[in-house]
C-alpha positions in Angstrom: 0.0 0.0 0.0 1.7 3.1 -1.3 1.3 6.8 -1.4 3.2 8.6 -4.2 4.5 12.1 -3.8 4.4 14.9 -6.4 8.0 14.4 -7.6 7.2 10.7 -8.3 4.1 11.6 -10.3 6.1 14.1 -12.4 8.9 11.6 -12.9 6.5 8.9 -14.0 4.8 11.2 -16.5 8.3 12.2 -17.8 9.3 8.6 -18.3 11.9 8.3 -15.5 13.2 4.7 -15.4 13.0 4.3 -11.7 9.4 5.6 -11.5 8.3 3.4 -14.4 9.9 0.4 -12.7 7.9 1.0 -9.5 4.7 1.6 -11.5 5.2 -1.7 -13.3 5.8 -3.6 -10.0 2.8 -2.0 -8.4 0.5 -2.7 -11.3 1.7 -6.3 -11.6 1.0 -6.8 -7.9 -2.4 -5.1 -8.1 -1.3 -3.0 -5.1 -3.2 -0.1 -3.7 -1.8 3.2 -5.0 -2.8 6.6 -3.9 -1.8 10.3 -3.9 -2.7 13.1 -1.6 -5.1 15.7 -2.9 -2.1 18.1 -2.4 -0.2 16.1 -5.0 -3.1 16.5 -7.4 -3.1 20.2 -6.7 0.6 20.7 -7.2 0.5 18.8 -10.5 -2.4 20.7 -11.8 -0.9 24.0 -10.6 2.1 23.3 -12.8 0.0 22.7 -15.8 -1.9 26.0 -15.3 1.4 27.8 -14.7 3.0 26.4 -17.9 0.0 26.7 -20.2 -2.5 29.3 -19.0 -1.7 31.7 -21.8 -2.6 29.1 -24.4 -6.2 28.0 -23.7 -6.2 25.2 -26.4 -3.0 23.7 -25.0 -4.2 24.1 -21.4 -7.4 22.2 -22.2 -5.4 19.4 -23.9 -2.9 19.2 -21.0 -5.7 19.2 -18.3 -7.5 16.4 -20.1 -4.3 14.3 -20.2 -3.7 15.1 -16.5 -7.2 13.9 -15.5 -6.5 10.6 -17.2 -3.2 10.3 -15.5 -4.7 11.1 -12.1 -7.3 8.4 -12.5 -4.6 5.8 -12.0 -4.6 6.7 -8.3 -6.9 6.9 -5.4 -6.9 10.6 -4.4 -6.9 10.9 -0.6 -8.6 14.0 0.9 -7.1 16.5 3.3 -9.2 15.8 6.4 -9.2 17.4 9.9 -7.3 14.3 11.2 -4.6 14.8 8.6 -4.5 18.5 9.3 -4.0 17.9 13.0 -1.2 15.4 12.3 0.4 17.8 9.8 0.3 20.6 12.2 2.0 18.5 14.9 4.7 17.4 12.4 5.2 21.0 11.2 5.5 22.3 14.7 8.1 19.6 15.6 10.2 20.2 12.5 10.1 24.0 13.0 11.0 23.7 16.6 14.1 21.5 15.6 15.0 24.1 12.9 14.4 21.7 10.1 11.1 22.8 8.5 9.8 21.5 5.2 7.2 22.8 2.8 3.5 22.8 3.7 2.7 20.5 0.8 5.4 17.9 1.9 4.1 18.0 5.5 0.5 17.3 4.4 1.7 14.5 2.0 3.7 12.9 4.9 0.8 13.3 7.3 -1.5 11.6 4.8 0.9 8.7 4.4 1.2 8.3 8.2 -2.6 8.7 8.8 -3.4 5.9 6.3 -0.5 3.7 7.3 1.0 3.9 3.7 4.6 3.8 2.6 5.6 7.0 0.8 7.3 6.7 -2.5 9.6 9.6 -3.1 13.1 10.6 -4.0 13.0 13.4 -1.5 14.5 11.6 1.4 16.2 14.8 2.5 12.9 16.3 3.5 10.7 13.3 4.2 13.4 11.5 6.2 13.1 14.2 8.9 9.6 12.8 9.9 9.5 10.2 12.6 7.9 6.9 11.8 7.3 7.7 8.1 8.1 4.7 5.9 9.8 5.8 2.7 10.5 3.9 -0.5 13.1 5.7 -2.5 13.4 5.1 -6.2 
């Protein structure tokens, strides 16, 4: 049971060999695969940022993104996740090792649901206690 971060999603779409290898393994096993709604937001934000001045291209890219996002269960940002994220954020800030709001929420989503986080960003996510990470 895996939760994929935004970097993984972008790497998969861009054809990164490590990301594709994990996708093939997960698909072959029929394993549960999810992303946080924050990952969906970050991915879609990038599309709007890159293509907002070209409505035709924007529409095409958003259609493609929706198909890509359908591969995953999209987990919502709930009050329970917000509470856990706030605790993590406060702990990291108190230690002087804060990470971005998006990464805190993604990590809290993973912890809340008992999922292993698939990410290359061990530098940030490795700061979070009890978070299981699968690096690719």
